[in-house]
Structures are given as C-alpha cells and as structure tokens.
TORNUPA-313487 format. One record per residue: residue number from 0; x, y, z of N, C-alpha, C, O in turn; residue in one letter. Coordinates in steps of 0.001 Angstrom, whole numbers, plus 500000, padded with zeros to 6 digits. Example, Ala and Ser with C-alpha at 12.3 -4.5 7.8 and 13.67 -1.06 7.14 Angstrom:
2
[0,[513190,494310,507800],[512300,495500,507800],[513200,496700,507800],[514236,496681,508465],A]
[1,[512850,497750,507080],[513670,498940,507140],[512900,500030,507870],[513409,501138,508039],S]
END
This chain:
147
[0,[501398,499227,500134],[499760,499965,500369],[500576,500911,499918],[501582,500626,500566],M]
[1,[501030,502339,498917],[501044,502880,498855],[500171,504958,499364],[499019,505173,498985],T]
[2,[500809,505897,500013],[499840,506886,499955],[500255,507898,499312],[501425,508278,499336],T]
[3,[499007,508630,498442],[499237,509400,497244],[498389,510873,497868],[497199,510824,498178],T]
[4,[499049,511880,497958],[498412,513150,499033],[497272,512989,499900],[496098,513357,499892],A]
[5,[497989,512342,500618],[497574,512019,501925],[496541,510950,502086],[496025,510696,503174],R]
[6,[496179,510172,500680],[495031,509180,501202],[495530,507465,500436],[495986,507394,499295],A]
[7,[495419,506814,500912],[496243,505570,501358],[495428,505334,499346],[494519,505915,498753],P]
[8,[496519,504046,498902],[496035,503523,497772],[496374,501793,497725],[497577,501555,497613],I]
[9,[495632,500797,497785],[495194,499617,497440],[495556,498958,495822],[494542,498861,495130],E]
[10,[496956,498465,495092],[496364,498274,494173],[496086,496384,494283],[496615,495591,495061],V]
[11,[494893,496079,492999],[494341,495025,492886],[494692,494640,491188],[494361,495357,490244],Y]
[12,[495641,492984,491056],[495564,492878,490057],[495122,491962,489437],[494781,491207,490347],E]
[13,[494887,491492,488556],[494399,490145,487784],[494194,490020,486142],[493216,490243,485429],D]
[14,[495011,489745,485966],[495463,488842,484366],[495019,490808,483386],[496083,491369,483126],G]
[15,[494119,491418,483070],[494050,492954,482045],[492865,493045,483659],[491979,492299,483241],E]
[16,[492641,493245,484329],[491773,494014,485173],[492490,494379,486760],[492833,493853,487819],A]
[17,[492416,495717,486015],[493117,497108,488063],[492633,497419,488405],[492061,498267,487720],R]
[18,[492138,497289,489765],[491566,497482,491140],[492597,499118,491660],[493653,498941,492267],I]
[19,[492161,500469,491360],[493090,501099,491949],[492081,501240,493568],[490913,501480,493263],V]
[20,[492221,501173,494719],[491198,501546,496172],[491752,502400,495944],[492822,502151,495389],K]
[21,[491366,504229,496248],[491779,505416,496736],[491005,505542,497941],[489799,505780,497873],V]
[22,[491996,505306,499764],[490836,505597,500268],[491657,504744,501302],[492576,503928,501230],G]
[23,[490782,505398,502450],[490241,505938,502945],[489985,507732,502645],[490986,508435,502508],P]
[24,[488687,508314,502569],[489295,509677,502245],[487532,509755,502900],[486537,509038,502798],M]
[25,[487968,511428,503787],[487094,512629,503557],[486051,511996,505404],[486126,510800,505686],G]
[26,[485676,512438,505844],[485370,512422,507741],[484692,511280,507513],[484305,510782,508571],P]
[27,[484423,510723,506641],[483778,509311,506745],[483832,507721,506209],[483158,506740,505896],Y]
[28,[485193,508270,506361],[486001,507238,505239],[485921,506569,504532],[486322,505409,504634],G]
[29,[485114,507289,503090],[484882,506612,502296],[485713,506359,500861],[486290,507387,500509],N]
[30,[485892,505304,500020],[486708,505339,499037],[486039,505298,497855],[484810,505243,497837],N]
[31,[486885,505323,496580],[487073,505511,495559],[487432,504813,494735],[488255,505588,494248],A]
[32,[487520,503772,494020],[487877,502829,492750],[488171,503446,491304],[487448,504230,490690],Y]
[33,[489384,502919,490903],[489637,502825,489723],[488919,502055,489288],[488193,501595,490168],I]
[34,[488630,501417,487749],[489105,500294,487359],[489168,500333,486610],[488246,500971,486102],V]
[35,[490344,499705,485492],[490894,499429,484977],[490983,498184,483766],[490828,497189,484473],R]
[36,[491096,497826,482776],[491092,497474,481393],[492166,497577,480946],[492200,498372,480007],D]
[37,[493861,496750,481396],[494775,497281,480728],[494764,497311,479405],[494601,498410,478876],T]
[38,[494932,496133,478571],[494090,496055,477494],[493633,496524,476692],[494066,496288,475564],S]
[39,[492614,497352,476860],[491630,498354,475999],[492361,499828,476549],[492282,500714,475699],A]
[40,[493125,500274,477949],[493226,501487,478477],[492445,501936,478490],[492232,502626,477493],H]
[41,[491148,501930,479834],[489892,502320,479794],[489404,502253,481095],[489503,501285,481849],A]
[42,[488958,503154,481291],[489313,503375,483032],[487524,503658,483347],[486778,504040,482445],G]
[43,[487046,503392,484768],[486135,503732,484898],[486623,504206,486793],[487656,503762,487293],L]
[44,[485875,504922,487393],[485596,505652,488885],[484035,505175,489183],[482955,505426,488649],L]
[45,[484346,504580,490003],[483278,504447,491093],[483314,505194,492195],[484436,505348,492679],I]
[46,[482226,505812,492849],[482399,507265,493819],[483870,508398,493433],[484867,508173,492747],D]
[47,[483548,509352,494033],[483938,510967,494226],[483515,511272,495753],[482627,511944,496279],M]
[48,[484686,510371,496263],[484348,511041,498405],[485301,512153,497884],[485871,512176,496793],P]
[49,[485381,513449,499302],[486052,514198,499813],[486636,514162,499405],[486495,513502,498376],L]
[50,[488189,514878,499684],[489286,515042,499425],[489662,515440,497818],[490713,514979,497372],E]
[51,[489395,515708,497543],[489870,515931,496063],[491747,516004,495984],[492251,515167,495235],E]
[52,[492014,516268,496189],[493644,515924,495359],[494365,514865,495738],[495418,514418,495283],A]
[53,[493568,514450,496775],[494129,512768,496553],[494087,511793,495303],[494825,511123,494581],P]
[54,[492291,512256,495574],[492286,511481,494687],[491924,512011,492961],[491422,511207,492176],L]
[55,[492237,513360,492565],[492514,513074,491034],[494199,512914,491496],[494760,512616,490441],L]
[56,[494804,512953,492134],[496167,512826,491398],[496333,510392,491131],[496978,509586,490462],A]
[57,[495604,510398,491848],[495217,508726,491726],[494558,508638,490153],[495245,508115,489277],A]
[58,[493798,508935,489970],[493071,509236,488107],[494504,509194,487490],[495030,508286,486847],I]
[59,[495091,510646,487923],[495810,510944,486604],[497376,509696,485963],[497838,509266,484907],T]
[60,[497688,509589,487821],[498648,507849,487932],[498138,507316,486617],[498512,507344,485445],A]
[61,[496866,506689,487476],[495920,505307,486388],[496255,506274,484866],[497258,505870,484278],E]
[62,[495863,506924,484502],[496071,507376,482611],[494761,508312,482462],[494213,508657,481415],G]
[63,[494362,508672,483968],[492458,509167,483866],[491578,508214,483057],[491991,507403,482229],G]
[64,[490250,508433,483428],[488632,508095,483357],[487977,508276,482770],[487433,509380,482787],V]
[65,[487588,507231,481811],[486155,507315,480326],[485381,507625,481224],[485369,508848,481362],Q]
[66,[484468,506905,482174],[483113,507104,482568],[483377,506860,484324],[484401,506488,484895],T]
[67,[482294,507157,484782],[482263,508168,486273],[480735,507202,487112],[479594,507542,486800],I]
[68,[480850,506632,487619],[479824,505501,488200],[479687,506451,489536],[480649,506257,490279],V]
[69,[478634,507556,490120],[478478,507292,491190],[477273,506407,492101],[476181,506169,491587],A]
[70,[477465,506152,492899],[476880,504705,493598],[475174,505308,493526],[474149,505135,492866],S]
[71,[475553,505905,494386],[474162,506367,495510],[474253,508444,495656],[475115,509172,495163],H]
[72,[473312,508759,496303],[472931,510059,496044],[473494,511015,497364],[473244,512192,497624],W]
[73,[474418,509946,498136],[474881,510707,499921],[476241,511439,499608],[477202,510794,499189],H]
[74,[476296,512688,499804],[477241,513578,499653],[478646,512662,499560],[479470,512690,498646],L]
[75,[478668,511981,500573],[479729,512012,501096],[480852,510779,499347],[482023,510607,499008],D]
[76,[479616,510369,498916],[479876,509386,497646],[479235,510334,496037],[478453,509717,495312],H]
[77,[479649,511768,495648],[480097,512670,495033],[480425,514144,495567],[480265,515149,494874],W]
[78,[480940,514154,496981],[480781,514928,497013],[482409,516567,495930],[482488,517795,495922],A]
[79,[483361,515238,495209],[483997,516562,494684],[483348,515751,493257],[484102,514898,492789],T]
[80,[482861,515826,492995],[482224,516191,492121],[482011,516831,489862],[481656,516452,488746],Y]
[81,[482758,518346,490911],[482921,519335,490131],[483891,518999,489774],[484056,519235,488577],D]
[82,[485300,518157,490623],[486313,518895,490637],[486958,517617,489516],[487644,517835,488517],A]
[83,[486622,516621,489897],[486393,515563,489061],[485958,515512,487807],[486496,514860,486912],V]
[84,[485270,515990,487730],[483812,516284,485853],[485432,517098,485523],[486433,516687,484936],R]
[85,[485220,517990,485986],[486709,519319,485300],[487568,518618,485183],[488000,519025,484105],A]
[86,[488543,517403,485611],[489457,517794,485365],[489373,516217,483957],[490324,516269,483178],A]
[87,[488396,515042,483703],[488698,514415,482975],[487021,514628,481389],[486684,514065,480347],T]
[88,[486568,515758,482244],[485042,514941,481207],[484521,514091,481380],[483459,514340,480809],G]
[89,[484406,512856,481905],[483420,511861,482009],[483051,511674,482421],[483213,511541,483634],A]
[90,[481886,511421,481547],[480142,511493,481773],[479873,510761,483152],[480454,509693,483345],P]
[91,[479082,511237,484060],[478900,510208,484960],[477146,509098,485279],[476026,509404,485688],V]
[92,[477533,508319,485001],[477035,507638,485366],[475792,506765,486477],[476426,505713,486556],L]
[93,[474924,506587,487068],[474110,506529,488298],[472750,505552,487960],[471912,505825,487102],V]
[94,[472737,504579,488671],[471883,503945,488649],[470492,504575,488237],[470191,505740,488498],G]
[95,[469529,503522,487445],[468043,503895,487268],[467042,504514,487857],[466113,505291,487633],D]
[96,[467681,503748,488898],[466609,504334,490429],[467003,505011,491578],[466868,504521,492699],A]
[97,[467626,506437,491304],[468200,507271,492061],[467882,508591,491234],[468289,509187,490237],E]
[98,[466892,508702,492254],[465997,510042,492458],[466754,511366,492587],[466591,512300,491802],I]
[99,[467601,511386,493640],[468046,512431,494427],[469853,513496,493175],[469953,514668,492811],N]
[100,[470214,513043,493100],[470944,513496,492452],[470595,514109,491160],[470628,513423,490138],I]
[101,[470143,515802,491121],[470023,516296,490023],[469627,515931,488681],[470703,515824,488093],P]
[102,[468641,515663,487807],[468798,515059,486181],[469630,515869,485989],[470552,515110,485691],E]
[103,[470167,517147,485905],[471139,517792,484855],[473242,517367,485053],[474227,517619,484359],E]
[104,[472976,516537,486572],[474779,516152,486595],[474828,514847,486111],[475656,514021,486496],R]
[105,[473853,514610,485170],[473848,512780,485338],[473878,512940,483494],[473417,513781,482722],I]
[106,[474696,511627,483311],[474578,512121,482779],[474573,510073,481800],[475344,509599,480965],D]
[107,[473810,509705,482228],[473357,508431,482122],[472292,507351,483108],[471354,507986,483589],G]
[108,[472294,506626,483286],[471637,505372,483772],[471917,504514,483437],[471637,504290,482259],R]
[109,[472760,503295,484325],[472570,501407,484546],[471548,501582,485105],[471228,502317,486039],L]
[110,[470662,500400,484100],[469719,499392,484706],[469854,498189,484414],[469903,497698,483287],R]
[111,[469942,497502,485754],[470204,496819,486324],[469032,495044,484879],[467946,494887,484319],E]
[112,[470014,494494,485023],[470130,493250,483612],[470023,493630,482390],[469346,492984,481590],G]
[113,[470678,494745,482053],[471184,495166,480373],[472157,494934,480682],[472451,494626,481837],E]
[114,[473135,495035,479507],[474557,494558,479883],[475577,496290,479955],[475466,497396,479426],P]
[115,[476545,495607,480960],[477239,497260,481309],[475872,497365,482779],[476231,498168,483640],G]
[116,[474746,496809,483025],[473622,497754,484235],[474002,497070,485391],[474829,496161,485321],G]
[117,[473277,497544,486886],[474057,497610,488441],[473540,496393,488185],[472870,496250,487162],A]
[118,[473836,494926,489371],[473488,493622,489195],[473499,493870,490290],[474182,494814,490688],R]
[119,[472503,492864,491426],[472118,493040,492271],[473640,492442,493732],[474117,491397,493289],P]
[120,[474136,492704,494688],[474998,491971,495034],[475107,492212,496294],[475786,493091,496826],R]
[121,[474162,491110,496982],[474186,491359,498169],[475394,491413,499111],[475105,491983,500163],P]
[122,[476729,490966,499041],[477637,490633,499925],[478824,491975,499353],[480037,492174,499428],E]
[123,[477828,492553,498874],[478762,493549,498470],[480025,494665,499516],[480021,495137,500653],A]
[124,[480635,494677,498755],[481788,495516,499763],[480710,496790,499901],[479958,497247,499041],A]
[125,[481004,497408,502009],[481064,498489,502648],[481627,499878,501856],[482763,499531,501534],R]
[126,[481486,500934,501485],[482232,501927,501630],[483506,502275,502349],[484395,503050,501995],S]
[127,[483382,501362,503694],[484967,501731,503644],[485837,500772,503491],[487010,500844,503857],D]
[128,[485330,499847,502959],[486094,498454,502427],[486153,497075,503289],[487015,496205,503406],G]
[129,[484658,497290,503923],[485183,496289,505022],[483806,495242,505029],[483013,495880,505721],R]
[130,[483274,494260,504710],[482540,493453,504980],[481557,493663,505029],[481290,493766,506227],P]
[131,[480259,493901,504151],[478691,493674,504691],[478120,495173,504155],[478627,495697,503163],G]
[132,[476945,495856,504954],[476493,496218,503646],[476185,497921,504589],[475462,497736,505568],R]
[133,[476590,499304,504417],[476804,500136,504746],[475089,501097,505696],[474127,501638,505150],D]
[134,[475334,500958,506877],[473451,501737,507158],[472693,502152,506033],[471643,501745,505536],H]
[135,[473885,503524,505612],[472752,504518,504921],[473222,504172,503796],[473570,505087,503050],H]
[136,[473415,502398,503212],[473391,502109,501572],[471436,501351,501672],[470860,500875,500694],H]
[137,[471258,501383,502083],[469620,500367,502051],[468776,501416,501138],[469168,502424,500550],S]
[138,[467560,500867,501218],[466673,502090,500597],[466557,501927,499557],[467323,501408,498744],G]
[139,[464746,502710,499354],[465143,502324,497679],[465343,503831,497325],[464388,504369,496765],P]
[140,[466532,504645,497592],[467191,505744,496669],[468474,505815,497085],[469048,506866,497372],D]
[141,[469313,503874,497161],[470279,503290,497045],[470596,503770,495859],[471820,503783,495987],R]
[142,[470341,504279,494525],[471296,503929,493082],[472191,502766,492974],[471741,501932,493760],G]
[143,[472816,502486,492625],[473328,501432,491661],[473424,500486,493147],[473933,500510,494267],V]
[144,[472687,499795,492409],[472053,498707,493792],[473611,497376,493759],[474060,496813,492761],R]
[145,[474042,497248,495091],[475709,496737,494648],[476678,496957,494798],[477436,495989,494852],G]
[146,[477164,498090,494930],[478310,498501,495202],[478537,498725,495883],[479692,499115,496051],W]
END
C-alpha cells in the first residue's frame, strides 16, 4: 500500500483487470475505486468522495478515466463531482432508481439486467472497504445496487 496526497492507495490486479482503491477519504472514511481494463486502456471511477487532491492524483497516475459511476446520492459519495468532472470530462452514470441526484448532473443511467448495468450483490463491500452493507446504503434511493 502506498499513500498519494494523504490517502492510502491499494492496487489489485488480475489478468487485464486493475482495481485501484483510493482511501479512506473524508470524514466518513469513504473509498473511490478506479477500475481499469489494461488491454483496452480504459478506466472507470466509482464514487467521488471528499478529498479532491488525492483522488485527482490517483486518477492522473492511472492515466485518467472515461466513465464515472456515482453509487448513490449521499454527499460522501459525490462530494468532488465538480472537480472530477472538470479534470476528466467523463460522463457520470447512476442507477436507474436514483432520484436524489439532480438530473442535470447525470449523463446516463445503469439499468439492472442490461449489459453493463448494475446487478444486485448482497455480499457487496461497504464503502469503507469492510464486508457487509453500510447502514446508509439501504432503501429505495440507493442508486446503483451492489456497489
């Protein structure tokens, strides 16, 4: 594990997949994840928690991202939206059930069951990287299920 601009960085690699965990960041200890297809040179960012500098540094170090997924509307998951959008120009996607993020900040929706869409995963990790579900990750406004 390394630290970039005061946030821990963990890297997981498996074949052509590379996952970079940035965090914990901010007062709630949230993580962001950069998921990269190394053969396609394509990256996806999951969540934009507080602490702009380490997140932008990690995105730059990974060669940028082409898509952003906001897992749900809570501010601790999209606090650096403006900075990340300005730095990457990447479209922001949310789950089809998301009702709290203003529509003008959404570029597309992920629909469960469609290719590339969100799929429920009850064993999904919490936003702080520990197993199980966060207390604030339940209910009808959860957005992208399974993250």
